[in-house]
Structure formats: C-alpha cells, structure tokens
C-alpha positions as CSV (number, residue, x, y, z in Angstrom):
1,M,-19.8,-103.4,103.2
2,R,-18.8,-106.6,101.3
3,V,-21.3,-109.3,101.9
4,F,-20.3,-113.0,101.9
5,G,-22.4,-116.1,102.5
6,Q,-25.9,-115.9,101.2
7,L,-25.4,-112.9,98.9
8,V,-22.4,-114.4,97.2
9,V,-24.1,-117.7,96.7
10,V,-27.1,-115.8,95.2
11,V,-24.8,-113.8,92.9
12,C,-23.0,-116.9,91.7
13,V,-25.8,-119.4,91.3
14,L,-29.2,-117.7,91.2
15,A,-29.3,-117.4,87.4
16,A,-32.5,-118.0,85.6
17,T,-32.3,-121.1,83.3
18,A,-34.8,-121.9,80.6
19,L,-36.6,-125.2,81.0
20,D,-35.7,-126.7,77.6
21,G,-38.0,-129.5,76.6
22,Q,-40.3,-129.0,79.6
23,Q,-43.7,-127.5,80.0
24,K,-43.1,-123.9,81.3
25,P,-45.5,-122.8,84.0
26,E,-47.5,-119.7,83.5
27,A,-46.4,-116.6,85.4
28,T,-50.0,-116.2,86.6
29,A,-49.9,-119.6,88.3
30,I,-46.6,-118.8,90.1
31,L,-48.0,-115.5,91.2
32,A,-51.2,-117.1,92.4
33,Q,-49.2,-119.5,94.6
34,A,-47.2,-116.6,96.0
35,R,-50.4,-114.7,96.9
36,E,-51.7,-117.8,98.6
37,A,-48.5,-118.0,100.7
38,L,-48.8,-114.3,101.6
39,G,-52.2,-114.8,103.0
40,G,-54.6,-115.7,100.2
41,E,-56.3,-113.7,97.5
42,K,-59.3,-112.8,99.6
43,K,-57.3,-111.4,102.6
44,L,-54.9,-109.5,100.3
45,A,-57.8,-108.0,98.3
46,E,-59.4,-106.8,101.5
47,I,-56.4,-104.5,102.2
48,K,-57.4,-101.0,101.1
49,T,-54.8,-99.0,103.1
50,F,-51.7,-99.6,105.1
51,V,-49.2,-97.6,107.1
52,V,-45.8,-98.9,108.0
53,T,-43.0,-97.4,110.1
54,G,-39.4,-98.5,110.3
55,R,-35.7,-97.7,110.0
56,T,-33.2,-97.8,107.1
57,R,-29.4,-97.9,107.6
58,R,-27.7,-96.5,104.5
59,I,-24.2,-97.8,104.3
60,Q,-21.8,-95.2,102.8
61,G,-18.3,-96.5,103.0
62,S,-17.4,-97.1,106.6
63,S,-20.3,-95.0,107.9
64,R,-23.9,-95.9,108.6
65,V,-26.6,-93.3,108.1
66,P,-29.9,-94.1,110.1
67,V,-33.1,-93.0,108.4
68,E,-36.5,-93.2,110.1
69,F,-39.5,-93.6,107.8
70,E,-43.2,-93.9,107.5
71,I,-44.9,-95.2,104.4
72,A,-48.6,-94.7,103.8
73,V,-50.5,-96.3,100.9
74,E,-54.2,-96.0,100.0
75,F,-55.1,-98.2,97.1
76,P,-55.5,-97.9,94.2
77,D,-53.3,-94.8,93.5
78,K,-51.9,-93.0,96.6
79,Y,-48.4,-93.6,98.1
80,V,-46.1,-91.4,100.2
81,R,-42.9,-92.1,102.1
82,K,-41.7,-89.7,104.7
83,D,-38.0,-89.8,105.7
84,E,-36.2,-88.2,108.6
85,I,-32.5,-88.5,109.3
86,P,-32.0,-87.9,113.1
87,A,-28.2,-87.2,112.6
88,Q,-28.9,-84.3,110.3
89,E,-30.4,-80.9,111.1
90,S,-32.5,-80.9,108.0
91,G,-36.3,-81.5,108.4
92,P,-38.2,-84.5,107.1
93,T,-38.7,-85.1,103.4
94,S,-41.7,-86.7,101.7
95,T,-42.0,-88.3,98.2
96,G,-44.9,-90.1,96.6
97,F,-47.7,-89.8,94.2
98,N,-51.4,-89.1,94.2
99,G,-52.8,-90.5,90.9
100,E,-50.5,-88.9,88.2
101,E,-49.3,-86.1,90.5
102,V,-46.0,-86.1,92.3
103,I,-45.9,-85.5,96.0
104,Q,-42.6,-83.9,97.1
105,L,-41.9,-82.0,100.3
106,P,-40.3,-79.6,100.7
107,V,-41.6,-78.3,97.5
108,P,-38.7,-77.8,95.0
109,V,-37.9,-74.2,94.3
110,A,-37.5,-73.5,90.6
111,P,-34.3,-71.6,89.8
112,P,-34.7,-68.0,88.7
113,P,-34.6,-67.4,84.9
114,R,-31.2,-66.5,83.5
115,A,-30.6,-64.1,80.6
116,G,-27.2,-64.8,79.3
117,G,-25.5,-65.1,82.6
118,P,-25.5,-66.8,86.0
119,G,-28.6,-66.2,88.1
120,P,-28.7,-64.5,91.5
121,G,-26.5,-66.2,94.0
122,A,-24.5,-68.1,91.5
123,P,-20.8,-68.5,92.4
124,P,-18.4,-66.3,90.5
125,A,-16.6,-67.9,87.6
126,A,-13.5,-69.8,88.5
127,R,-10.2,-68.2,87.6
128,P,-8.2,-69.9,84.8
129,G,-6.2,-72.6,86.5
130,A,-8.2,-72.6,89.7
131,P,-9.2,-76.1,91.0
132,T,-12.9,-76.9,90.4
133,A,-15.1,-78.4,93.1
134,A,-17.8,-81.0,92.5
135,P,-21.4,-79.8,92.9
136,G,-22.3,-79.9,96.6
137,A,-18.8,-81.0,97.6
138,T,-17.6,-79.4,100.8
139,A,-14.6,-81.4,101.9
140,G,-11.4,-79.3,101.7
141,T,-13.2,-76.1,100.9
142,A,-13.0,-72.9,102.9
143,P,-16.1,-71.6,104.6
144,A,-18.2,-69.4,102.3
145,G,-17.0,-65.8,102.3
146,G,-14.1,-66.5,104.6
147,A,-10.6,-67.7,104.9
148,P,-9.6,-71.3,105.6
149,P,-9.7,-72.4,109.2
150,A,-6.7,-71.6,111.3
151,G,-3.9,-74.1,110.7
152,A,-5.3,-75.3,107.4
153,P,-2.6,-75.7,104.7
154,T,-2.5,-73.0,102.1
155,A,-3.3,-74.0,98.6
156,P,-0.5,-74.5,96.1
157,P,-0.3,-72.3,93.0
158,S,-3.1,-73.2,90.7
159,G,-2.4,-75.9,88.1
160,V,0.4,-77.5,90.1
161,P,-0.3,-81.1,91.2
162,T,0.9,-82.0,94.7
163,A,1.4,-85.3,96.4
164,P,-0.3,-86.0,99.8
165,P,1.9,-86.0,102.9
166,A,3.8,-89.2,103.6
167,G,1.5,-91.7,105.2
168,A,-1.6,-89.7,104.8
169,P,-4.7,-91.6,103.5
170,T,-5.8,-90.7,100.0
171,A,-9.3,-89.3,100.1
172,P,-11.7,-90.5,97.5
173,P,-12.4,-87.9,94.8
174,A,-15.6,-86.0,95.2
175,A,-18.4,-87.1,93.0
176,G,-18.2,-85.1,89.8
177,A,-14.6,-84.1,90.4
178,P,-11.7,-84.6,87.9
179,P,-8.6,-86.6,88.9
180,A,-6.5,-85.1,91.6
181,G,-4.3,-82.4,90.1
182,A,-5.9,-82.5,86.7
183,P,-5.5,-79.5,84.6
184,P,-8.2,-76.9,84.2
185,G,-11.2,-78.1,82.2
186,A,-10.7,-81.8,82.8
187,P,-14.1,-83.5,82.5
188,A,-15.8,-84.7,85.6
189,P,-17.3,-88.2,86.0
190,P,-21.0,-88.6,86.5
191,T,-22.3,-88.7,90.1
192,A,-21.7,-92.1,91.7
193,G,-24.6,-94.4,91.8
194,A,-27.2,-92.0,90.7
195,P,-29.6,-93.7,88.4
196,P,-31.4,-91.8,85.5
197,G,-34.0,-89.5,86.9
198,V,-32.9,-89.8,90.5
199,S,-31.0,-87.3,92.6
200,P,-27.9,-88.6,94.4
201,G,-28.6,-89.9,97.8
202,T,-32.3,-90.7,97.2
203,R,-33.8,-94.2,97.5
204,G,-34.9,-94.4,94.0
205,M,-32.9,-97.1,92.2
206,G,-33.8,-96.3,88.6
207,P,-35.1,-98.6,85.9
208,A,-33.1,-101.2,84.1
209,G,-32.2,-100.5,80.5
210,A,-32.2,-96.7,80.5
211,A,-29.3,-95.2,78.6
212,P,-26.7,-93.4,80.6
213,G,-27.8,-89.8,81.3
214,M,-31.3,-90.4,80.2
215,P,-34.3,-90.3,82.5
216,P,-36.7,-93.2,82.8
217,G,-38.9,-93.4,79.7
218,A,-36.6,-91.4,77.5
219,R,-36.2,-92.6,74.0
220,A,-32.7,-93.1,72.6
221,G,-32.0,-90.6,69.9
222,G,-35.1,-88.5,70.9
223,P,-35.8,-85.7,73.4
224,P,-35.9,-86.6,77.1
225,I,-39.3,-86.7,78.7
226,D,-40.6,-84.2,81.1
227,P,-38.5,-84.3,84.3
228,R,-41.7,-84.4,86.4
229,K,-42.8,-87.5,84.5
230,A,-39.4,-89.0,85.0
231,R,-39.7,-88.4,88.7
232,L,-43.2,-89.9,88.8
233,Y,-41.9,-93.0,87.1
234,T,-39.1,-93.4,89.6
235,I,-41.4,-93.1,92.6
236,K,-43.9,-95.5,91.1
237,Q,-41.1,-98.0,90.5
238,D,-40.1,-97.7,94.2
239,F,-43.8,-98.5,95.0
240,A,-43.7,-101.5,92.7
241,K,-40.5,-102.9,94.3
242,L,-42.1,-102.5,97.8
243,T,-45.5,-104.1,96.9
244,L,-44.0,-107.0,94.9
245,G,-42.6,-108.4,98.2
246,M,-46.0,-107.9,99.9
247,F,-48.7,-108.7,97.4
248,A,-47.0,-110.5,94.4
249,A,-49.2,-108.4,92.2
250,S,-49.5,-105.4,90.0
251,F,-51.7,-102.4,90.8
252,P,-53.6,-99.9,88.6
253,A,-51.3,-97.0,89.8
254,Y,-48.4,-98.7,88.0
255,P,-49.4,-101.7,85.8
256,L,-46.9,-104.4,85.3
257,T,-46.6,-107.3,82.9
258,F,-45.2,-110.7,84.1
259,T,-43.5,-113.4,82.0
260,Y,-42.1,-116.7,83.2
261,A,-38.3,-116.8,82.7
262,G,-37.1,-120.0,84.2
263,Q,-35.7,-121.4,87.4
264,G,-32.7,-120.6,89.6
265,E,-30.9,-122.1,92.6
266,A,-30.9,-120.2,95.9
267,P,-29.8,-121.1,99.4
268,Q,-33.6,-121.6,100.2
269,G,-33.9,-124.1,97.3
270,K,-35.2,-123.6,93.8
271,A,-36.6,-120.3,92.8
272,D,-39.1,-119.4,90.0
273,V,-37.9,-116.4,88.1
274,I,-40.4,-114.0,86.4
275,D,-39.6,-111.1,84.1
276,V,-41.4,-107.9,85.1
277,K,-41.9,-104.8,82.9
278,G,-43.6,-101.5,83.4
279,E,-43.8,-98.1,81.9
280,G,-40.7,-95.9,81.7
281,N,-38.2,-98.6,80.7
282,F,-38.8,-100.5,84.0
283,T,-37.5,-104.1,83.7
284,L,-36.5,-106.4,86.5
285,R,-36.4,-110.1,87.5
286,Y,-38.6,-111.3,90.3
287,F,-37.5,-114.4,92.3
288,I,-40.1,-116.5,94.2
289,N,-39.1,-119.5,96.4
290,G,-40.1,-122.7,94.8
291,Q,-41.0,-124.4,98.2
292,T,-42.5,-121.7,100.3
293,H,-43.7,-119.6,97.3
294,L,-42.7,-116.4,99.1
295,P,-40.9,-113.7,97.2
296,I,-37.1,-113.8,97.7
297,M,-35.9,-110.8,95.8
298,V,-36.0,-108.5,92.8
299,S,-33.0,-107.7,90.6
300,W,-32.3,-105.3,87.8
301,T,-29.3,-103.7,86.0
302,T,-28.3,-100.1,85.1
303,P,-25.5,-98.9,82.9
304,A,-22.3,-98.0,84.7
305,T,-22.1,-94.3,85.2
306,N,-19.3,-93.5,87.6
307,V,-15.6,-93.4,86.5
308,V,-12.9,-92.6,89.0
309,M,-9.7,-91.3,87.3
310,T,-6.4,-91.8,89.2
311,L,-3.0,-90.5,88.3
312,P,-0.1,-93.0,87.7
313,G,1.0,-94.5,91.1
314,Q,-2.0,-93.1,92.9
315,P,-4.0,-95.8,94.8
316,A,-7.7,-96.2,94.2
317,P,-9.9,-94.7,96.9
318,K,-10.8,-97.1,99.7
319,D,-14.5,-96.2,99.9
320,L,-15.5,-96.4,96.2
321,A,-19.2,-96.2,95.5
322,P,-20.5,-99.6,94.5
323,G,-20.4,-100.1,90.7
324,S,-17.5,-97.5,90.2
325,I,-14.9,-98.0,87.5
326,V,-11.3,-97.0,88.3
327,V,-9.2,-95.9,85.4
328,E,-5.6,-94.7,85.5
329,A,-5.2,-91.4,83.6
330,P,-1.9,-90.5,81.8
331,P,0.7,-88.4,83.6
332,L,-0.3,-84.7,84.0
333,P,1.3,-82.2,81.6
334,A,3.7,-79.7,83.2
335,A,2.1,-76.7,84.8
336,T,3.9,-74.6,82.2
337,A,2.7,-76.7,79.3
338,P,1.1,-74.8,76.4
339,K,-2.7,-74.7,76.1
340,E,-2.7,-77.1,73.2
341,E,-1.0,-79.8,75.3
342,Q,-3.4,-79.3,78.2
343,D,-6.4,-79.4,75.8
344,K,-5.1,-82.7,74.3
345,Y,-4.7,-84.1,77.9
346,T,-8.3,-83.1,78.6
347,K,-9.5,-84.9,75.4
348,D,-7.4,-88.0,76.2
349,V,-8.9,-88.3,79.7
350,A,-12.4,-87.9,78.2
351,A,-11.7,-90.6,75.7
352,L,-10.5,-92.9,78.4
353,R,-13.6,-92.3,80.4
354,A,-15.9,-92.9,77.4
355,K,-14.0,-96.2,76.6
356,A,-14.3,-97.4,80.2
357,L,-18.1,-96.8,80.2
358,A,-18.6,-98.4,76.8
359,G,-16.9,-101.6,77.9
360,A,-18.2,-101.7,81.4
361,K,-20.5,-104.4,82.6
362,P,-24.0,-103.4,83.7
363,V,-24.3,-102.7,87.4
364,E,-26.6,-105.2,89.2
365,H,-29.0,-104.0,91.9
366,R,-31.0,-106.3,94.2
367,I,-33.6,-106.0,96.9
368,F,-33.9,-109.1,99.2
369,Y,-37.1,-109.8,101.0
370,S,-36.9,-111.7,104.3
371,D,-38.3,-112.2,107.8
372,Y,-41.8,-112.9,106.7
373,R,-44.3,-112.6,109.6
374,D,-47.9,-112.1,110.3
375,A,-48.5,-108.4,109.7
376,G,-52.1,-108.4,110.9
377,N,-55.3,-109.4,109.1
378,G,-53.7,-112.8,108.6
379,V,-51.3,-111.7,105.9
380,M,-47.5,-112.4,105.8
381,F,-45.3,-109.5,104.9
382,P,-41.5,-109.2,104.8
383,F,-40.2,-107.3,107.8
384,R,-36.7,-106.9,106.4
385,H,-35.3,-105.6,103.1
386,R,-31.7,-105.6,102.1
387,R,-30.6,-103.6,99.0
388,A,-27.3,-104.5,97.3
389,I,-25.3,-103.1,94.4
390,N,-23.2,-105.8,92.9
391,A,-21.8,-107.6,95.9
392,D,-22.1,-104.7,98.3
393,T,-25.0,-104.1,100.7
394,V,-25.9,-100.4,100.6
395,E,-29.2,-100.3,102.6
396,E,-30.7,-102.4,105.4
397,T,-34.3,-101.8,106.2
398,T,-36.4,-103.0,109.2
399,F,-40.2,-102.6,109.3
400,D,-41.5,-102.1,112.8
401,Q,-45.2,-102.3,112.5
402,F,-47.9,-102.5,109.8
403,K,-51.3,-100.9,110.4
404,I,-53.7,-102.4,107.9
405,N,-56.9,-100.7,106.8
406,T,-56.3,-97.8,109.1
407,K,-57.8,-94.4,108.3
408,I,-55.1,-92.2,106.7
409,D,-55.3,-88.4,107.0
410,P,-56.0,-87.1,103.4
411,R,-53.5,-84.4,104.0
412,K,-50.7,-86.9,103.8
413,F,-51.4,-87.3,100.0
414,E,-51.8,-83.6,99.4
415,V,-50.0,-82.4,96.3
416,R,-48.4,-79.0,96.9
417,K,-47.0,-76.8,94.2
C-alpha cells in the first residue's frame, strides 16, 4: 500500500542535519527527556515484567494477513513473542531469547545428513529443460504425486517461452524464480525482502549495513557466524526496536550505544536524531519529538537483494515486494539454440542482476511509534506501530492491553532443543 501524507513528508524532510557552529546536546540528555515523557525514570525502572497482546496486519500486495500476538518480557534477559495467524491452519509460532539461548517453537528439525546425494524426501532432479520452481512456490504447480487439476492448461514443451492469453494479468514471478520463459539454469534472484539471517515472512527486519547474503555479525571476507548466533542477533534487534519506543533505553540483554546525530523536521515539529548501534552490525537512527520528547520512529537501511527480471515488452508485476528492482533481460535464445548460446544468456542475465544490485540504493526501513497512552503504572507506551519499507507500509500493529509487573509462567521462556 502506497502511503501519502505523513509518511511522504517524513521521507522527504526528516533528514538529520548537523548543528554546525552550535553546541550539540548529549544523547544522554535527549534520552533522559524521553524517559521523563514516558513516565519518569523511577516508574520505568520499577517495571520488571510486562505482557502485551495485540494484532498485526501484514500487507502483502492487495491482501491483508491478520496476525494475533502476545509478547512477554521479563527483565533483564527474557523475551518471547507468540504469533498465530487465524486464516491459516498452521499452529502458533514462538520466537524469543532466554539469556543467550534462542527460543523457537516449533523446534526446527535438522535436515538428515547427505552423503553425496539428496536426502530422503528430496524432490527428483529436474529434467534438462524443465521449468524450475522457486523454493516453497506453489502457484501454478500440480498437486504432489498427481496430475494437474481438471481443466488446467497443459504445459508447453520445455524450454519454449509462451505469452499469456490476451487480456490475462501477468502474475508476479515467484520469489527465487528466473524470468518467465528463461532457459534452463537461469539464475534466480534472492528472496524478496528477506534481510540477512531472517527467513522470508518473519518479522525480523535485519540489521543495517550487513552485506548481501551475510547474516548479522558476519565479517566481510571472512566466514559467516553460527546461524544460531545470527538468529539470536535478529531476535534481540526486534526486542530493541520494540523497547526503544517504550523505554528510550538500552538493556543488558542487548546493550546499545547512543550518539547524537542532529535535528530533523517532522509533521510533529523538530525531532532530535540519535544514532544507535549494537552487536551484530546493528545500526539505526532513532527520532525523538523535540516538543513532546516522545519517540517518533526508528529507521535503518539494508542492501537491495531482490531483482525481478522481465522479458522485453513484459510489464513489471503489479504487486512487487517493496524495495524490488526491475530489470529487463535480453530476448530469450531460440529453443533450439546451442548450449553455448544458452550458457551465454545465463551469464548475461547474471551480469545484469549483479550490476543492478551493485548500483541500487539501500532499502530504507522504518517503524513509526504513535498513539501514546497510559499503559498502567503511570507510564506512556505507544499503542500503535507502523512498519514501512521505502514509501510502502508493510505492517500495521495495534497493542490491545499491557499487563505490567504481572507474574509470567516460566514455561513461556523455556528453551527446547
């Protein structure tokens, strides 16, 4: 959904500007004012636990996916979020941390070891020239082990590109799929919108500054870190983005550093801007209203990762994932073209994709905090979050009720392996 009004104003004008020739305020002073506006140091420090329930609407093209959630936090180092999607038959999922251990339910099942071949249950190797499907893509595929549904069109001979019927809408290419009608072996683009270390479709938004394809904390030119550690970083960064809007502070579970960056203009007036950094390449900008001293938003950037290749004359998909790059591929070689020509085409497409990613602007992510109200115990918490990628809103979250200093069942923070 394209968002105008406030978001566009923020995108255009809310840029931090250095205060040349003026005394820069300390970040600690700005944060102290924010904590006072949120209820005061004493009341915030008295909060040892909280549980909040609410709903998130994930906006995926023209559809809205409702998610019901519960977040439980026990300071200093326990956090878990339970999500349930009523429209899906799958059960609830939980992610969080207990100290340095990851909470993840259902518990991930490790794939069986492979000895020189695909493991049990792996799909058979594709025939030369057969179309490839993106991982997890189901649209347009036949049911497993069966024929296509009655009345479904039969597939054309492999390797032969076909045009859609006259007047038919062009479906967006599945994540990870090559351009429509591409020859066998054409490279697939990365999954749309998946930040390093985060599976597609999760809430995690990834750190800023991580190189494409590298998990949080990975060192350029060096081996990637343990996937479990990368997952832990991602969850703790979600925790930080949540608590910055509530406490304007760092916690021992995930220490942050704060540096004053400048001032910006927002619809609410001037905003103080603070640079925030944490372990695992975590870098974002934190905006605090200069008049009310309440947090306004956090923003960060990630490298562009999703390239959608189209054929000459083919329109771009209507429901592109935010931050996607559309590149026109060269005309397909003939179905009877020699292998050398098809291999060259594959390399040309890969080169176009690499060039597009190298020249792409970073993708900007934002979480807006709003609707501050008394959440109990005399503290002011935001009851609404809006998450945007570039100028597109991708999630809208409403918090229903905060239970502060309530006793939390220890089993919620149990780490299962």
